N, C-alpha and C positions, 0 to 999 in steps of 0.2 A: 641538635639532639632532639627536640619538641616535634620539627618536622617530619623527622623519619618515624616518631612514633606514630603520628596520625597517619603517614603512609601504611605504615604495618597495621594500623587499627582499622583502616580502610580496605586491605586486603583481607584481613580477616572476615569482615563483614561481607564481603562479596563472595568468599569462600564458602560462607555460612548459607547464602542464598538456596534455596533450592532450585532445580531445574525449572519448574512453572515461575517461580519467581524471576529466574534470570529472563526466562522467556517474555514475560511480561515487560520488563524493564529494555529489553532489547526493542521491541514493538512500539513502545513508547517513543523511543528515541527516532524509530522510523517514520513515526506520524508527526513529529514534531510539534512544536508549542501551538497555541492558537494564532492563526495567522490569516492571512489575504494575502494572495500570490497570485501571480501569472505562470503558467507553466507551458513549456512547449514540448510537445510529443511528437516525435518523428518516427513514423511507421514504415520501416524498410522492408522492400519484399525482392526477391530477384528482379533488377531491371526498372524499380520503379521506388519511389519515395513519397509519402504522402505526410503533410505536416500540418497540427492542429495546435492553435493557441486557445488555452483554457484559461478562464478566470476562476478562482479556488477559494472558497471559505472553509475553514475549519477551525474546529475548537480542541482538536487532538482526540476527539472521540468520535465526532460527527462530521460529514463533508457535504459540501454541495457545490457543484461544478457545473460551469455555463461554456459553452463553446464560443468562442469569440470569431476563429477563423479554422476552415476557408469560410466564405461567405455563403456559400451553397450549403453549408451546414450549421451555420450560425443561429444561435437560439436553443438549440438543444441543451437540457439541461438533466442533471442528475443529482440525486439526494440520497445519503446514506445515513441511515439511523438505527444503528445496532444491526438488527436482523432484517429490516426491513430497508428494500432499494427501490426509489421511486424515479420514473423517466419522464420527461415532459419531450415530446417532439412537436415541434411547430406544425408538420406537414399534418399532421393528426388535430392538432389544435386541443389535446388533451394530455394528461397526466395519468401514467399508467404505474402499477405497482408489480416489481417483476416477483415471480413466484421462487421460493426456495430452489426449486429443479432448474431454473435459469441463472443461477448467480455463476456457473460455471462457465458461462458464453463468454465472447470477446468484448472487450470494451471499445466501440469506435472502429472495430476491424482491426484492432493491436493485437499484440501478445500480451497485454494485461488482460485480466479477468476481471468480472464484476464481482467477484471473491476478493480481488486485491483492494477493491473499494471498499469491502464491507469493513476491513480494520481488526475485526475480532476473532474472523473464523480461525486463525491458526491456533487461538487460546480455546474456543468454544468447541472445535470438532475434533481436536487433537488432543493425547495425552503425550507428556514428553518425559524424556530420559535424557541423562548426558552421557556421551559416549565418545571417548578419544577426544575432548576438546570442543565436540560440536554437539549442538542440541538435536535430538533427534524424536522427531513428531510422527506419531503413527494413529489413526483414526480411531475415534472412540466408536463403540458399538453402534451400529446404523447410522453413522454420521453423512449427510449428504455430501459426499466429495470425491472426485474421481482419483484422488491420489491415495497412493498406499504408503507413503513416507515421504517425510520433509526433511531436511538436514540443514539447521541454521548454525553458519559460522561466523563467530564473533571476533571483534578485537577488544577487548575491554568490555564495556556495556554496549558498543555499537555494532549490530549487525551490517558485515559486510557480504555476504554471499548466502543465497537460499537456492537449494537444489530441490527440486521435486520428481517424485517418481511416480510412475503408475502403479497398478495393481500386481504387475508381474514384476517389479523392482528394477523396470528400466528408467533412467535418467530422461524426462521429457521436457523440463523447462529450467531455465537459470534465471537468478535475478542477482545482478552485481551493484552493490552501491559504491561509484567509484569516488563520489566526494561528497564529505559533509562540510559544514559551514555554520560559524555561531551565527544566532539570531536573538537578539536582546536578552543575553545570557542562557539561553537553550541553545540546542543543536538541531539542525534541519539537514536532511538530505538534498543536496543539489543538484546530484547527477547520479541516474541509475541507470543499467540496461537491462532489459528483459530478452532473452533467448529462447526460440523454439528448438530444442536439440534434436529434432527428429526432421527439422527441414532447414537445410542449410540457407542462409541467406533471408531468414525470418528473424528480423530482431525489431526490437522497439526500445528508443531511447527518449529518456524522459529528463527534462533539464528546467530548473526552476530559475527563471528570467529575473524576476523581482519577485521580492517579499516584505512583507514589515508585520511584526508581531503586533497584535491586537486583540482585542475582546472582540466576539462576532455576535450580531445580533441575533435574538432567537428567532425571529421571522426569518433568516436564513434556513433554518431546519424546519421550516413549516410546508409541507406540499403545495399548499395554496399559491405560496410565492414562487413556485418553479417556473410558472407562465410569465409573470412580470419581472422577476429577478428581486434580489434584495438590497 
């Protein structure tokens, strides 16, 4: 009897959340806990596939990503600090700060954008309502985003599908989280796919190969360490 009472209490608390609170919880699950991991990013195009191995450090809010493979692009690094995004290119030998207008550009030529790395853009740039079991996001006035609408579909508190629409209402991009797995008492997405809905055969698959939950050193989030690593 007590077990069912707790279940109903938890259901009541979930129903009492506002759409903005549900979105925050969903994005927290999508980002996962503080961890170090190796990600495999497969960029699929008609007739070709390019794979990247990335070393990722994140505290759930900020992220430091380094390219391990292919060797021709190893050493590139990216640092997401809230609204600020920094890039280190070993060919230039310097760190650059990406302007806000560049955050919609594609990451490593994939179907992921730099906005996807920012983490909080869906909360900061959009207002949210709940419609038919989905969270529906529309841009705030003068928000720097190319999207006119984003739909977030949940299973419990876990986001399983996000659909992005352009300003004319056409679906242009889809993100599907195919698998979650526990990580030290928390939940981490282990496999997701990003599809360009306007160009058949354009797809990016992101898989977590190995991960360990741990506190991340503050120097990982210092732009001065992008060149040498943390």
